[in-house]
N, C-alpha and C positions, 0 to 999 in steps of 0.2 A: 517790884518791878507792877506798873499801871493792870488795878484789872478789867477788863471793858464788857459788858455785854452788848450785843446787835442783838436785840429782841426784831426780829421778820417774822412778818403773817403774808400773807397765801397775796396780799395785790399788790401787780406785779412792777411800782410807778412809789409807794409802798417803800420795799423790801429793796428796792433799786436807789433810796435816797438814804438808808440808811448802809447798809453797805459799804457804797460809795465813801461815807462821811466815817466810815469806824475805818475803810482801808486809808483815807485821807491821814487817819491819824499818826501810822507807820509802831503805830504799837497794834501785837498781840493782840487778839480778842474773843470770844466766844460767842456762837450764832447762837440766842436761842430763839425756836422752832415756836412762834405763838402759833395758835386759832382761836379767834372770838368765836364766845358761844350768843343764845337769844337775848339776854340781859345788856350784852352788848351795846345792842341796838337805841337803848336808855338814855337818857339825858348827860349828862357827866356830872352834872346835879344831885342828880339822883345818885348816880353811883360815887361818887367823895374819892377814895386813898382806897381802891378793893380792886382786887381779884375774881370781883363776881362773872367780868364780865368776857370770863379764860374761860373753853372746854377744858375739864378735868388734868385731865392729863399737860396743859400747858400749862395749869399752875402749879403742877406738881416740878416740874422743871424750873421752879421760881420758886430755890428755894438757899438758904443761908450752906456757907456764906458768902456776903452779897460781898457784890463788887464795890469798885472803886466808880466805874460810871456807867455806868445805861442810859442807852441812844435806840429812840424808836418816832415812830415814823403816826400822821394818822390822827382824830380827832379819837374814834377811840383807844389810843394808847393811854392817855396821862389816865385816867383816873390805874391805870397797871401801872406806870409811873412813879405815882406819886403812895399805892401800898408800898413798893420795893424802898423807897428813903425810909417810909416811918417805920418800915418795918429793919431797914437798915440803921435806927436812930438816927438820922437825918445827915447819916456817915456818905448814902452814897450822892453823886452826882449827879441831876437826870437832867437829859435833853431832847425836847421834844420840839421834832421837824413837822412843817406846817403847821398852823393855828388848832388848839389847842377850843379855838372860844369858850365863853362859861371865863370863869376865873384862868388866870395867869402865873400868881405872883410865888404859888410856892411852887412852883417852877424853877431849877437853875437855872438854865437857858433853853429859848425858840427861838428856833432860825425860820422864820417867813419869809415864801421869795415874796418881792416887789409887787407879782400881778396879782398876790392875792386880797389888796387895799392896806391900809395903813392898820400899823398895830401899836399902836407906842407902850413903851417902860423899861424901866431899867433893865432884865435879864430877856429883854429881843436884839435877838441879830436878823440886819436884813440882809436878805441875797436878791439877785436880780434873777436869776431861775429855781429850781427849783436841782439840788445835789444830785448829783449820779457814778457810775463806775467809770465813767468811762476819761484816759490819760491821755497825756500827750503822747505815751508810747503805744501805746496803743493804737495813735489816730492815725498818728506816723507807718504804724506795718502797714494799714486796711490800705489806709492812700495807694502803698509803694505795690498793695495786692490786684487794686479795685482800675489804679489805674489802664493796663495795658486789656482790660476786660470793658472800660468802656473809650478809649481812642478813638471806637468806631462812630460815637456819637457825636454830634455837634456842636457846637459851644454857642452860647454856655447851657447850659449844661441845669435847667431847674430841680429841684429836689421837689415834690410831692411826697408829703408825710399822712396819710392818713389815719384817720381816727374811727370813730363807729359810734352806736347810740345810747345813747347813759337813758339813766332813769326822768329825766326833764327833756329831751330832744333826743326827735328818731333818726334813723339814715338810714334809708326808701332805697331802692333802688332808681327812679327815678333821680335823686338827688347824688345820688352816685354816675348812675350816669352824664351829669352836668355837673357835678367835679371834672368828669374827660371830657368831655368837650370846651372848655373851660382852660383848664389847662395846657390841652389841646391847643386855642386862639391864642393865648399867653407867647405858645411855642412857638409857634409859628412864625406870628407875630415878629421878634425877636434873631427868627430863625434858627431858633437849636434846637433844646428836645429834650425829654424828661427822664426824671431817673425817678421813679414811685415806688414807696413802699407803705405797702398794707400793716395793718396791725392783729394785734387782736379781734376787734373789735371789732373790725372790716367785716368779716365773717364772708356772708352764700352775694356780699355785696362788690366784693373783688375783684369775680366774672363778670360783674358790669360796668364798674368801671375800668375795664381795661381796656374791653371790649369798645371802648365809647370814642380811645385816646388815638391818634389817625396822626400823629406826626412823632419822627425814629423817639425810641421811648429804652425805656430799662426798666420791667418791673421785677418791683420783690415780693411774691406774696408767703404772707407770712406763712412759715414753718415751712419752706422751701429749704 
């Protein structure tokens, strides 16, 4: 049987992709919890094939016997995958989810979503969106669970998936209120309703957003 490692870090998006792909293989796999340290901020060209970007505890968890396959996500994972492949004498097949940027030809397989721009190479697989853990069976079960709860809301039901601030752009209360108002206008024009879901990053702007909604709606507040 193949031995598979799934390197799962603290970022929800990375984790979802790694575990989703690992589960879709249909093989048993071992989750290796990894946490990055300060050196992980260095360019991958500097780190090369190294575990230096991991905490001491994470480094200790990555040791022989080496697996047949390792799956990881995000730019910071590339040096870790390269280090594992080198220590395994090239026998471990390493899978990088999302573009590592910089050198790519020493990674066995790189899966890049189309929205991240064009990345070319014999080891590149392009996907329509990002991999995830939602299966058709889970979605069918969720539909049966939620249809009765949402039956009172008029159609069309418009989904509003809300993120939040990033390092490059803020998400102020004013922006949240504007989003609530514009989404309400859209639903009102269609004589429909809103299904609103906030996320980990939305934070305090959630209250401003929901307060600005003026049409029938269901709002999911992150961690409800």
